[in-house]
C-alpha positions in Angstrom: 83.0 -125.6 -18.6 82.5 -127.4 -15.3 81.1 -131.0 -16.1 77.5 -131.2 -14.7 76.2 -133.9 -12.5 73.4 -136.1 -12.1 73.3 -137.9 -8.8 70.5 -140.5 -8.1 69.4 -141.7 -5.3 67.1 -144.5 -5.0 65.5 -145.0 -1.8 62.8 -147.2 0.1 62.5 -144.0 2.4 65.1 -145.0 5.0 65.9 -142.5 7.9 69.5 -142.5 6.8 68.3 -140.5 3.3 68.5 -137.3 5.7 72.1 -137.5 5.9 72.9 -138.5 2.6 71.2 -135.6 1.0 72.9 -133.5 3.8 76.0 -134.7 2.8 74.9 -133.1 -0.9 74.0 -129.8 0.3 77.5 -129.7 2.1 79.1 -130.0 -1.4 80.0 -127.3 -4.3 76.9 -127.6 -6.6 77.2 -126.1 -9.9 74.5 -124.3 -12.3 73.0 -127.4 -14.1 73.5 -130.3 -11.2 70.6 -132.5 -10.6 70.3 -134.7 -7.6 67.1 -137.2 -8.4 65.9 -139.6 -5.3 63.7 -142.0 -6.7 61.4 -143.5 -4.4 60.7 -147.0 -5.0 57.0 -147.0 -4.9 56.4 -151.2 -5.4 53.8 -152.3 -3.2 54.6 -148.8 -1.2 51.8 -146.4 -2.8 53.2 -142.5 -2.3 55.6 -141.2 0.2 54.4 -137.5 0.6 56.7 -137.4 3.9 59.7 -138.3 1.6 58.6 -135.8 -1.1 58.5 -132.9 1.4 62.1 -133.7 2.9 63.7 -133.9 -0.4 61.8 -131.0 -1.9 62.9 -129.0 1.1 66.5 -128.9 0.1 65.6 -126.6 -2.7 67.2 -126.7 -6.4 68.8 -129.2 -7.6 66.9 -131.7 -5.2 63.9 -133.2 -7.2 61.6 -135.9 -6.0 60.2 -139.0 -8.4 58.6 -142.4 -7.9 59.1 -145.3 -10.0 57.6 -148.6 -9.7 59.5 -151.5 -11.2 57.4 -154.4 -10.7 60.3 -155.6 -8.1 62.7 -155.0 -5.5 66.3 -155.2 -5.9 68.9 -152.7 -4.6 66.9 -149.9 -6.1 68.2 -151.2 -9.6 64.7 -150.2 -11.6 65.0 -147.1 -9.8 68.4 -146.4 -10.8 67.6 -147.1 -14.4 64.8 -144.9 -14.2 66.9 -141.9 -13.1 69.5 -142.5 -15.9 66.6 -141.8 -18.3 66.0 -138.5 -16.8 70.1 -137.3 -17.2 70.3 -134.1 -18.6 74.0 -133.8 -17.7 77.5 -134.4 -18.6 77.7 -136.8 -16.1 75.4 -139.6 -14.1 76.7 -141.3 -11.0 74.4 -142.8 -8.1 74.6 -142.9 -4.1 72.5 -145.2 -1.6 70.1 -143.7 0.7 72.5 -145.1 3.4 76.0 -143.7 2.2 77.4 -140.2 2.5 79.9 -137.8 0.2 82.8 -136.7 2.2 83.3 -133.2 2.2 84.5 -131.4 -0.8 84.3 -134.8 -3.1 82.2 -133.6 -5.8 84.6 -130.3 -6.0 87.7 -133.3 -6.5 85.5 -135.4 -8.9 85.3 -132.5 -11.6 88.8 -131.8 -11.6 89.3 -135.7 -12.5 86.5 -135.6 -15.0 87.9 -136.1 -19.0 85.6 -135.9 -21.7 83.7 -139.4 -22.9 85.8 -141.5 -20.1 84.5 -143.1 -17.2 85.8 -142.1 -13.6 86.3 -144.6 -11.0 86.9 -143.3 -7.6 86.8 -144.9 -4.2 84.5 -146.2 -1.5 84.4 -146.9 1.8 82.4 -150.1 2.3 80.1 -151.0 4.9 81.6 -153.5 7.4 82.2 -156.8 6.4 82.3 -160.1 9.2 86.0 -161.2 8.6 88.1 -163.6 10.9 89.6 -160.5 12.7 86.1 -159.1 13.3 83.6 -156.7 11.4 86.3 -154.5 8.9 85.5 -151.9 6.4 87.6 -152.2 3.0 88.4 -149.1 0.4 87.1 -150.2 -3.0 88.8 -149.9 -5.2 91.6 -151.3 -3.6 93.7 -151.9 -7.1 93.4 -150.0 -10.2 91.7 -153.3 -11.7 88.4 -154.4 -12.4 87.6 -157.5 -10.0 84.3 -158.6 -8.6 83.4 -157.6 -5.0 86.4 -155.2 -5.3 84.5 -152.5 -6.6 81.1 -150.8 -6.3 78.6 -149.4 -9.0 78.6 -146.2 -6.6 82.7 -146.1 -7.7 81.5 -145.0 -11.1 80.7 -141.5 -12.8 80.2 -141.8 -16.1 79.7 -139.8 -19.2 75.8 -139.7 -20.0 75.8 -140.9 -23.5 77.8 -144.0 -22.7 75.3 -145.2 -20.1 73.6 -148.6 -20.5 70.7 -149.8 -18.2 71.7 -151.9 -15.3 70.9 -155.8 -15.7 67.2 -156.8 -14.7 69.1 -160.0 -13.5 69.0 -160.3 -9.4 72.3 -161.2 -8.9 74.4 -158.9 -6.5 77.3 -158.6 -9.3 75.0 -156.8 -11.8 76.9 -153.5 -10.3 80.0 -154.9 -11.7 78.8 -155.6 -15.2 77.2 -152.3 -15.2 80.8 -150.8 -15.0 82.1 -153.1 -17.1 79.3 -152.3 -19.7 79.7 -148.5 -19.7 83.3 -148.4 -20.0 82.8 -150.9 -22.9 80.6 -148.0 -24.2 82.7 -145.3 -23.8 85.3 -146.7 -26.0 88.0 -145.6 -24.1 90.0 -146.3 -20.2 88.5 -145.2 -17.2 89.9 -142.8 -15.0 91.3 -144.3 -12.0 90.8 -141.3 -8.9 92.3 -142.5 -6.1 90.3 -140.7 -3.6 88.0 -141.9 -1.5 84.8 -139.7 -2.1 82.0 -142.1 -0.8 81.4 -143.9 2.8 78.8 -146.4 2.9 76.6 -146.7 6.3 79.1 -144.2 8.2 79.5 -144.1 11.8 77.4 -141.8 14.0 79.3 -139.5 16.2 76.7 -137.2 18.7 74.0 -137.9 16.3 75.9 -136.8 12.8 77.9 -139.1 10.7 81.6 -139.1 10.3 81.8 -137.2 6.9 85.1 -134.9 6.7 87.0 -138.2 4.6 88.8 -141.1 4.5 92.6 -141.6 4.8 95.6 -143.4 5.7 97.7 -142.8 9.1 101.1 -141.4 8.2 102.6 -143.5 10.9 101.2 -147.4 10.7 98.8 -147.0 7.3 95.9 -147.9 8.8 92.6 -146.4 7.0 90.8 -144.2 9.5 87.8 -141.6 9.4 89.8 -137.7 9.5 88.0 -137.3 12.6 89.9 -139.6 14.3 93.7 -138.6 12.6 95.1 -135.3 14.1 96.0 -132.7 11.9 99.2 -134.2 10.4 97.3 -137.1 9.9 98.2 -139.3 12.4 96.4 -141.8 14.3 96.1 -141.7 18.0 98.4 -144.6 18.6 101.2 -143.0 16.4 100.8 -139.4 17.3 102.4 -139.6 20.6 105.2 -141.9 19.2 105.8 -139.1 16.8 106.1 -136.4 19.1 108.6 -138.4 21.3 110.5 -139.2 18.3 110.5 -135.6 17.4 111.6 -134.1 20.9 114.2 -137.1 21.0 115.5 -135.6 17.6 115.6 -132.0 19.0 117.4 -133.6 22.3 120.3 -135.2 20.1 120.5 -132.2 18.0 120.7 -129.9 20.8 123.4 -132.1 22.6 125.4 -132.4 19.3 125.2 -128.6 18.7 126.5 -128.4 22.3 129.1 -130.8 22.0 130.5 -128.8 19.1 130.5 -125.5 20.6 132.6 -126.6 23.6 
């Protein structure tokens, strides 16, 4: 039987939510999947325009509202979404994140009964001494604070526990550990970057094909910026020059042997 997913998206109504929903609409959804958008109504009241947007995507997209009495990264809305899960697995997505093309189809092949799956996530830009930089999280298959995101986890519904109400940025890490502990099994580390946080825009459309390493220099890049052989713009000309040099040497060798 094909595993079913509840995808929970807490939101305050950011314009980027449309791109988030578009990225899910591009996926291969199956009968029984649910996409639950939970509006943070604490001191915001109703947002009927948002409801119209979500419901305009049709089944299985659903709009809900939840007043958690506080604002904190959508965690109260996330916990509310967990209570609505009636599928085999549960996962979350930010309202400024997107799934890459084919993400859910590849994810379903990695899911194992009763086990948590941890996919990879392309982080938003962080300030570093060499300038703004994105990172693939997780980077090593080991639970580490600040090296994984709550969006990386796809959990069996029966293993779910609420995210802590503490207002600490690390509570998603604690949540991952607690869910894995409740599952009683080692997680599946899925070395595949399925999510892009705050994707860059190209002609009004976010990059969404995927994320991969250049086969030449190893730099991580969007597939939109790699050629068909997955070489970046700097490495591709070098590879082409090497190819033609190899062809020329082989041709010269053959002519020398035949002479």
